[in-house]
C-alpha positions in Angstrom: 128.9 73.9 142.0 130.2 77.3 143.1 127.7 80.0 144.1 130.2 82.8 144.7 129.0 86.4 144.4 129.6 89.9 145.5 128.1 89.0 148.9 131.3 86.9 149.5 133.7 89.9 149.6 133.6 90.1 153.4 134.0 86.3 153.9 136.9 86.4 151.5 138.4 89.2 153.5 138.0 87.2 156.7 139.7 84.3 155.0 142.7 86.5 154.2 142.8 87.6 157.8 142.8 84.0 159.0 145.7 83.1 156.7 147.7 86.3 157.7 147.1 85.6 161.5 147.8 81.9 161.2 144.8 80.7 163.3 141.1 81.1 163.8 141.7 82.3 167.3 144.1 85.1 166.3 141.9 86.2 163.4 138.8 86.3 165.7 140.7 88.6 168.2 141.7 91.0 165.5 138.1 91.0 164.0 136.5 91.3 167.5 134.6 88.1 166.9 134.6 84.6 168.3 136.7 81.7 167.0 133.6 79.5 166.3 132.0 82.3 164.3 135.1 82.9 162.1 135.4 79.1 161.6 131.7 78.9 160.5 132.2 81.7 158.0 135.2 80.1 156.4 133.4 76.7 156.3 130.4 78.4 154.6 132.7 80.2 152.1 134.3 76.8 151.2 130.8 75.3 150.7 129.8 78.2 148.5 133.0 78.0 146.5 132.8 74.2 146.3 136.5 73.9 147.2 138.5 73.4 150.4 140.7 76.4 151.2 142.4 75.3 154.4 143.8 72.2 155.8 142.9 72.1 159.5 144.8 70.3 162.2 145.0 70.6 166.0 148.3 72.5 165.7 148.0 74.8 162.7 146.3 75.8 159.5 147.7 75.4 156.0 146.5 76.5 152.6 145.3 74.0 150.0 146.4 74.6 146.4 143.1 76.2 145.6 143.3 78.2 148.9 146.7 79.6 147.8 145.4 80.7 144.4 142.3 82.3 146.0 144.5 84.0 148.6 146.8 85.5 146.0 143.8 87.0 144.2 142.0 88.5 147.2 144.8 89.3 149.6 144.2 93.1 149.2 140.5 92.8 150.2 140.9 93.5 154.0 142.8 96.7 153.3 140.3 97.9 150.7 137.4 97.2 152.9 139.0 99.1 155.8 139.8 102.1 153.6 136.2 102.1 152.4 134.9 102.0 155.9 137.2 104.9 156.8 135.8 107.0 153.9 132.2 106.3 154.9 132.7 106.9 158.7 135.2 109.8 158.6 134.8 111.9 161.7 135.7 115.2 160.1 135.0 116.6 156.6 137.7 116.0 154.0 138.0 115.6 150.3 136.9 117.7 147.3 133.5 119.5 146.8 132.5 121.2 143.6 130.2 124.3 143.4 129.1 126.4 140.5 127.8 130.0 140.4 127.7 132.9 138.0 130.9 135.0 137.8 129.3 138.0 139.6 127.8 136.0 142.5 131.0 133.9 142.7 133.3 136.8 143.2 131.1 139.1 145.3 129.1 136.6 147.4 130.7 133.1 147.3 134.3 134.1 147.7 134.0 135.8 151.1 132.0 132.8 152.4 134.6 130.4 151.2 137.4 132.3 153.0 135.7 131.5 156.3 134.9 128.0 155.2 138.6 127.3 154.4 139.6 128.5 158.0 137.0 126.1 159.5 137.5 123.1 157.3 141.1 123.0 156.1 140.9 119.4 154.9 138.1 120.1 152.4 139.3 121.3 149.0 137.1 123.0 146.5 136.4 122.8 142.7 134.8 126.2 141.8 133.1 126.4 138.4 132.1 129.9 137.5 129.8 130.0 134.5 126.9 132.2 133.3 125.4 129.2 131.7 122.9 127.0 133.7 125.0 123.9 134.1 123.3 120.5 134.7 124.5 119.5 138.2 123.8 115.8 137.7 125.2 115.5 134.1 128.3 117.5 135.0 128.9 115.7 138.3 128.8 119.0 140.3 127.9 118.8 144.0 125.9 122.1 144.3 125.2 125.4 142.6 123.9 128.9 143.5 120.9 129.7 141.3 118.2 132.3 140.9 114.9 130.7 141.8 114.1 127.3 143.2 114.5 124.1 141.2 111.4 122.7 139.4 113.1 119.3 139.0 112.1 117.0 141.8 115.5 115.4 141.8 117.1 118.6 143.0 116.9 120.2 146.5 116.7 124.0 146.8 117.5 126.0 149.9 117.0 129.8 150.0 120.1 131.8 150.6 118.9 135.4 150.2 116.6 137.6 148.1 117.6 140.7 146.0 116.1 143.1 143.4 117.8 144.8 140.5 118.5 148.5 141.0 119.8 151.1 138.6 123.4 152.2 138.8 126.0 154.2 136.8 129.6 155.2 137.3 130.5 158.7 138.4 132.5 159.1 135.2 129.3 158.4 133.1 127.2 160.7 135.2 129.7 163.5 135.0 129.7 163.3 131.2 126.0 162.7 130.6 124.2 164.0 133.7 122.2 162.2 136.3 118.6 161.2 135.2 116.2 163.2 137.4 113.0 161.2 136.4 111.8 158.2 134.6 111.3 160.1 131.3 115.0 160.9 131.2 116.1 157.3 131.4 115.2 156.4 127.8 117.6 159.2 126.5 120.6 157.7 128.2 123.0 155.0 127.1 122.5 151.6 128.7 124.5 148.4 129.4 121.9 145.6 129.2 122.0 142.1 130.5 120.6 140.2 127.5 118.2 137.9 129.4 116.9 140.7 131.6 116.5 143.6 129.0 116.3 142.0 125.6 116.1 144.6 122.9 117.0 147.3 125.4 113.6 147.1 127.0 113.6 147.3 130.8 110.7 146.2 133.1 111.0 148.0 136.5 108.6 148.6 139.4 107.9 151.7 141.4 106.1 150.0 144.3 103.5 147.9 142.5 103.4 150.1 139.4 105.1 148.5 136.4 107.2 150.9 134.4 108.6 150.0 131.0 111.6 151.9 129.7 112.9 151.5 126.1 116.5 152.7 125.6 117.4 154.0 122.2 121.2 153.4 122.7 122.4 150.3 124.5 125.0 147.5 124.6 123.9 143.9 125.2 125.9 141.4 127.2 125.2 137.9 128.4 127.4 138.1 131.5 126.4 139.9 134.7 130.0 140.2 135.7 130.9 141.9 132.4 127.8 144.2 132.7 129.2 145.4 136.1 132.7 146.0 134.5 131.2 147.9 131.6 129.1 150.1 133.8 132.1 150.9 136.0 134.0 151.8 132.7 131.4 154.5 132.1 129.6 152.9 129.2 126.1 153.6 130.5 123.3 152.9 133.1 122.8 149.3 134.1 120.5 147.1 136.1 122.5 145.3 138.8 121.9 143.4 142.0 122.9 145.5 145.0 124.4 142.3 146.7 126.9 141.9 143.9 128.2 145.5 143.9 128.3 146.5 147.6 132.0 147.2 147.5 131.8 149.3 144.4 128.9 151.4 145.8 130.7 151.8 149.1 133.8 153.0 147.3 131.8 155.5 145.2 132.6 153.7 142.0 129.0 153.1 141.2 126.1 155.4 142.1 122.4 154.4 142.6 120.0 156.1 140.1 116.3 156.7 141.0 116.4 154.1 143.9 112.6 154.0 144.0 112.8 151.9 140.8 113.6 148.2 141.2 113.3 144.9 139.5 111.2 142.0 140.7 112.3 140.2 143.9 114.6 137.4 143.0 115.4 134.4 145.2 118.9 133.1 145.2 119.1 129.4 146.3 121.6 126.8 147.0 120.8 123.7 144.8 122.1 120.2 145.1 121.1 116.8 143.7 120.0 114.9 146.8 119.7 115.2 150.6 120.3 111.4 151.1 123.8 110.0 152.0 125.5 113.3 151.5 129.3 113.1 152.2 130.3 114.9 155.3 132.3 117.5 153.3 129.3 118.3 151.1 127.0 118.7 154.1 129.6 120.9 155.8 129.7 123.3 152.8 125.9 123.4 152.5 125.5 124.2 156.2 128.2 126.8 156.1 126.7 128.7 153.2 123.2 128.6 154.6 124.5 130.1 157.9 126.8 132.7 156.3 125.7 136.2 157.1 127.7 137.3 154.1 124.7 136.3 152.0 122.5 139.0 153.5 121.6 141.4 150.7 120.5 144.8 152.1 119.5 147.6 149.8 122.4 150.1 149.2 
């Protein structure tokens, strides 16, 4: 009675090698094994299958009828096993890695880091998923993501990239038309562009040191996309809370101007999140290490 199972894939591959090489001795040399060991493995395979695969003589080997039929079915096994081993033991990172981030973080923070990653690892290709929704990494099959906060799910690993706090900004166009707020009291009289999950109902919670200050804006636009909030503020539509790390270029170019810099939001942790630290492909580990080491993720106040 046959007791064949998945554990016989390697013995079947050895059987193919014996047939292709024409002898146990030649197969043993190519497999870096001994003739007796290869012969034992084929004998055990025949016992498990319950059929003879090879006719043995002092001069040569020949296939039995059953051996020919088995050989025809499994002749690709050695190549498949070798290709699998190559994948698992590759010496340099290659293949595809997927990463998700919000649009603002993706463009302002991730992109510069990926430029240097591409130069260092030309054989790794990227799938970049920009979304302001919190995608499920496991369900969506995404290798890693940049998130605010650390994961609460034990199945996810979180590594801190940087910290930042919201600041208040407006475009020069807006300030020229409406004036620059001189104090906290003046803020509520201005138009605002509000990120919906940060300032619902146009209510802003800010801090001056440890003092909590609540500002209720009478006139405001709501938007669920941080990247769109930046664009709306640059278009002169109002004051906005934004992370300094995502608008460094705009501030440096004078397109956005800090307003009352003593007011800030709570400190937020930006982390790199991925499903597991066990058996990570070399390409995934390379991207994780590169992003953690990238000085581009420093977020100084501007």
